[in-house]
N, C-alpha and C positions, 0 to 999 in steps of 0.2 A: 454403397453410398449412404444408406441409412446408418450404418455403423460409424462412418466418418462424421456425419452430422452430429451423432450422439457423442462422439469423442470430443469434437470441438465444443459441444455444449457442456460436457463435463468440465473441461478446462475453464470455460467462461464462468460456470457456476461456482467453481472453487475460488475464483477471485472474490466472491461475495463474503467468504469466511474471514477475510483479512481487512484491516483498516484501509479505507475509511468507511467500508460498508459494515463490517463487524457482525455479520449474520453467521455465527459459528456453526449452526446446524447445516449450513450449505456444504460444509466439508464432507461429512459422511454421505450425504445425498449425491454429491458430485462423484465421490469415489465409488458409490454403488453403480452409477452410470458407466464409469470407466471399467469396473470389474466385469460388468455384463458385456461390454463392447469387446474386450480383448479375450474373453473366454472362448476357447475352442478354435481360435483363428490361426494358430501356428506362430512361428518366430517372426517371419518377415511382416506379416500383416499386423501382428502384435506390436512390433517395433514402429511401424508407420502410424498406427492408430494412437499408440502412446505418445509418439512425437507430436502428433496433431493436437492431442489434449494438452501436452506440455506447452506448446506454443500458444494455445488459446489462453493458458493460465499465465505464463511468464511475460509474454509481450505486453499486455496491459498492466500487469502488476509491477513491472520493472521499468515502465516508461520514464520514470524520473531519472534513470541513469543516462538518458540521452537528451535531457532537456536543454543543456547548454553545449554539449559536445557533438551533437548530431545523431543520426539514426544508426550509423554503422556500429558504434560500440554497444548501443542499446540492443539492437537486434542480434548482434553476435553473442552477447551475454545471455539473452533470452533463449537463443537457439542452443547454446551450450547447456544451459540448465534443463531445457526440454529434452535433450538427449537422454538424460537419466530417467525421465518418465517413459521415454521410448524403450529404454532397457528393461524397466519394470514390465511394460506391456509385452515385450518379447518373451521374458521369463514366464509370465502368466499364460501367454498364448501357447507356449510349449508345454507347460506343466498341466494344462487343462485341455489337451487336444481331444479328450473324450467328450468334450462339450459340456461338462459339468462345472458349474461355478464352484471354485474352491476358495472359500473365504480366508482360511489360514495361509494358504500359498500366496494369495493376493496381498494380504497384510504383510507377510514377510518380505515379499518382493519390493513392495513400496518402501518399507522401513529401511531395508538394506541399501537400496539405491538412493534414498534420501540422505542417509548417512554418508554414502560414498561421495555424493556431490558436495558434501560439507568438508571434504578433505582433498579433493582433486578436481581439476588440476591447479597447480600453483597455490596449494593450501586450501583450495575449495572456496565455495560461496554458499553458506548455509542459510542465507536469507530466505524467507517464505517457507520455512519448515512448517509442517502441519501444526505442531505445538504452538507456534507463534500466532496462530489465529484462534487459539482455544483458551485465552486468558479468562474469559467469562463463562466457559462451559464446565459442566461437571467433569468431563474427560480431561480438561486442562489441569485439574488438581492432581492427576496421576503423575505429573512431572516431578512431584516431591518424592515419588517412590522409584521411578525408573527413568528419570530425565526425559529429554525430548524423544528418544526412540520408543519408549513405552507409550507415550501419547500418540505418536504416529501409528504404532501398531494397533492400538485400540480403535482409533478413528477409522483406519483402513479396514479393520476387522468388522466394525459395525457396518461400514459400506459394503463389504463383501457379503455379510449376512443378509443385508437388505436386497442385494442383487440375487442371492440364492432364493430368497422368499419370492421375489418377483418372477424369477425364472420358473419356479415350481408352480406359481399361479398361472403363468402363461401356458404351461404344459398341462394344466388342469389336473395337477397331482392331488392326492387326498388332502383335506384341510390341515391335518397335522403336519404334513410336509411343508406347508406354507407358513403355518403358525409358529413352528419351532424356531426357525432362524429369525423370524420377526421378533419373537419374545426375547431371544438371546440378544439381539441387537439393542432392544429397548433396555434390557438389564445392564448391558455393558455401557450403554450411553450414560447411565446414571451412577455407575459404580464408584466414580471418583468422589461422590458426595460423602463417602465414609472416610476419606483422607483428611485428617485435621491440618489446618494451616494456622498455627498459633501466632499471636502477635504480642504476647506479653514480654516483659523484660524491662530492664532499666533503659532510660531514654537519653538521647543527646539532642541538643538544639542544633539543627542543621539549617544553613542558609545557602541557597543556590542563586547565583547572579547571572541573569540573562541580559547581557548588555546591549545586544543587537549590533548590526553592522550597517555601514552607510548604504549598501545596495546588495541585492541578491545576485547570485551568479558566480562564475569562476573568478571574477575580479573583486570578490567581496573584500579581499585584504589589500586592494590597491591603495587604500588609505589605512595602512596598518596601525599608525599611531592613533587614528580615530577609534579603531576597535578597542585598543588598549585603554584609551581615555574613557570610552563608554563604560567599561567594566570598573575602572577606577572610580568614576563619578557615581555609578550606581552603588558601589560598595560604600563610598563616603556618605551617601544618602542613608543607607542602612545604619551606618555608624552613628549618624545624627539621631535617627529614630531610637536607637538603643540608648543613647545618652539621655534622651528625653523620656525614656521609660515606655515608649510606644511599642517596642519590640523587646523580647528577652535577649540577653547577651548570648550570642552564638558560641557553641563549642567548636564549630568548624564551618568555614565558608568555602564553597566550591565555585570556581570559575570554570567555564567550558573549554573544550579543545579550541586551540587557535585564539584564545583570548589575548595572548601576547605573541604575535608573530614577529615581533622585534625581539631578538634573542637577549633576554635579560642577563645572561651570563657574560655577554660581550658588549652590550650597550649600557653605558652608565646611567643614561637618562631613564631608560625603561626600568632598570634595577631600582633607581631611587624612587620612582613612582610607586612601584609595587611595595617596597619596604615601608614607604610612608603610609600607605593605606592599610597595610598589615598592622602597623603600630597604632593607627587611629582606631581601627575596629577592635583591637586587642584580642584577636583570635587567630588561630592558624588558618591560612588560606592555601588551597590547592589551585595552582595556576596551570592552565594549558598553554605550553610554550613550544615554539619552534626553535631548535638549537642548530647552530651552524657547525655541526660535528656529527660523526667523524669525517674529516675532509676526505674526498670532495663531496661527501653525502650530507644529508640533513637528518635530524632526529625529531620525531613527534613525541613530546615528553609531557609528563605531569610533574610539577615542581611544588614541593611543600615548603612554604615560608611560615616561620613562627615568630611572634613578637619578640624583639630583642635578640633573636638568634639568626635571623635571615634564612637563607636556604639550608634546609636540614636533610632533605631526601629528594630523590628523583626516581621516576619510572619512565623507561623508554618503550614505546609501543612495540609489542612483540610480533604483531602480524600486520605490517604495512599492507595496504590494499594494492594488489596487482593491477596495473593499468591506471591506478588513481594516485598512488604514492611512489610507485616504482614501475618501471617497464621491463618485464622479463623478455628476453630474446628481442631486444629493441630493434635490431637491424631487420629481422624478419617481419615484425609487425609494422614497421615503417612502410614496407611494400604495400600493405593493405590500407593504411591510413596515416597521413602526416600529422593527425591529431595526437599521436603518441608523444610528439615533441613538445606538447603543452606541459608535460612533466619534464622540466629541464634538468632537474637534479633528483636522483633517487633517494628515498628515505632508507636509512639503515634500520635493521630489526634489532630490538632489545633482546636480551637473553634471559632475564629473570622475571618471575611474576612480581607484580607491584602491590605491596602491602605496606602502608604507612602506619607506624605506631605513633599515636598522638596522645599525649597526656592532657586531659581536660578536666574542668571542674566537675563534670558529670561522670568521670571515670575514664578508663582507657578506651579510646576509639581506634580500632584497627581497620583502616580504610582499604578495601580491595579495589584496585584500579582497573578500569577497562576504558580504552579510548575508541570512541566511535564504533566502527563495525565489529570491533573485538567482542562486543556484547553478544554477538550471534554465534560465537565459537564456544562449544561446550567445554573444551579442555582449558581454555584461557580462564573462563569464569570459575571452573572447578578448582583450578590451581590456587587462585587467591583465597577461596573459602578454605581449602585444605591448608593453606598457609596461615590461617588464623584470623581472617577477616571477620569482623562482626558487623560490618557495614559495607555495602557495595557502592562504589562511586563510578558513574558512567559519564564521562565528559565527551561531548560531541559537538560537531559543527555541521549544521544542516543548511548553511547559506547557499551551498552550491547546488541545491536541489529545488530551490524556489518553493512555490506554493503547491507542493505535490504531496502524495501519500507517503513519501519516504520517512519523514519525521514521525508521523503517527505509527507507521510500521515498526520503527525502531523503539518507540516508547512501549509498544505492545510486547516486544522482546524483553525489555527490562522488567515488565510486569511478570512475565513468565519466569524470568530468572529469580525474582523475589520469591515466588512460590516454590521453585525448584530447590533453592538452598536455604529457605527460611530466614532470609536476610532482608532488611530494609535496603532500599536503593535510592540514592540521590542522583537523579537523571537530569543533567544540566546541559542545555544547548546554548549556543551563541544567539540563536534566533527563534528558538522554540521548535518543538514543544519541550518544555521542561516540566518536571513534576517531582514530588516526594512520594515514594511508593512504600507501603507497609508490607510486611512479610506475607500477607495473604494475597498480594498482587493488586491491591487497590491503589490507584493513582490519585493523589491529592494535589489540588491547586494546579491543574494542568493549564499551561500558558498558551497564548495564541502565537501564531507564526509571525515573525518579523515585527516584534514588539520588544520594548524594554520592560523587564519584569523581574520580580523577586519571588522566590518560593522560600517559605520559612516555617519551620515546625519542629516538633519533637518526634524523633524516629526511634523505635525500639532497637536496642543493640542486643542481638541474640548470638549465643555461642553453640547452642545445640545443633547437631548435625542431622540432616535428613537422611532417609534411606538412600535417596539418589546420590547424595554426596559420598556415602560410604561405598556404594556399588561402583561408582566411577563409570568407566567405559564398559563394564560387564554387559549391560543390556545390548550394546552394539555388537559385541562378539557373540552373544547368545543368539541374537537374531541371524547373524551371518552363518553361524554353525547350523542352526535349524534349517535355513534355506539350503545350505549345501547338502544336508541330510535328505531333504526333499528331492533335490536334483539327483543325488546318488540313487535314491530309492526308485525314482522314475526311470533312470537309465537301466537299472537292474530289471525292472518290470518289463520294459520294452524289449530288452534282449531276450528275456524269457518268452515274451509274446511272439517275438520273431521266429522262435524255434517251435512254436505250437501250431497245430492245424488251424486254418482260418475258419470262421463261421459267419453265417449271415447275420447282419445287424438286427437287433430287436427294434420294435416300434419306438420304444423309449429312446434308444440310441439314435435313431433317425431324427426324432424330435430334438434331442440334445444338439445334434450337429446343425440343426436349423436355428438354434437359439442364438 
């Protein structure tokens, strides 16, 4: 029972590392608890304790996913994500059956299972990765070296080392056995401070338009024309301020996802409104549009409009959200909940990374596009940077999640992406939070939820590639290979031990089993 309580406590404590609490140091402490709890318990108990910790973490952290659709989708998603923490617990419980805390094994198990839940099932759901709660910590800076897996590994390793130090203290081991892992944990916790996060380079004037919606909830676009009109009117207001000299002329204007849910390729009135405001502000505008194609599906798209040229480029979201923008295995999941039919038409997936090449007075802007949840996917963000993007543009619509932590959680992800790739980020939401983010992860002009707002400023345009960009997915595969090697070595040792004569356990081994 004590272990179960501590497992639940570890998950609850981990919540505090993420928005809107933002106590990043809670992450290694929470993982120290989890590492101690699952050490020496075997596969089944490790699975159960890890699952309990995962539920205590994901149920409150993802409560926004059920705010308008009910508790079944919310709890199902939380349970699915928690299973991966359970898998980590099972692995550690098996690898540490001798009762000794194994920090490296724990860190590898956490890292690999975290990356696994980012790709499976249905393309995965990497929300709430450890790295996304570390934007303000020294460890978060390591994302520029090894992407999110390296941050996860180091945070989990610090937790494992703290657990090892605590276990040694409880067993009244010599002081050096307690001090060594504690000192290593402290050193690793600050090692990211040596990683530079440069912000120099030529700048471009970027404007983000947060036009707001008539109401929060699933029917935010019941008055689709009002949403479009809000963004048109706010942009016209900016154009007037530019004309008066109150604001510098923008090189690029960004509207959020769903800012025109009236298809401007098929609706002449919507098209005319957009073209008119683009000509008035005399700057390229990236519009978040809903396209009635390819039939019978829809497309969630970013549309580039340029003055005097009209629509010049488009990007279609590559990773539509399962159960949000399309329903996989619809007939089966309808048996569990009729809420699946709230998604009446599935969204089609785009096939190419989105990079818009835009000529501006400040020089070429190559905008790398991500729509809403895509910002959480390592490969999608990496693809646009490798495709030449010198600015990242995240268009999102948070109206369907109300006044919850979802929007701050997403903004934190964009901050980490800025650090990872050394790129500025224009993070623009229909309802907030919106912000302009410099390559060091600092968010500027953060807006309030459900307000009409404008973010405007000069953002550095950088072409230099970080180590993380060059390494790509290598840290994922390295962690997986190291974990497989540990598992293989453990199997060999046990087979060898099975063939050896048994001996009575030592006092230290007895103490370890009780830990």
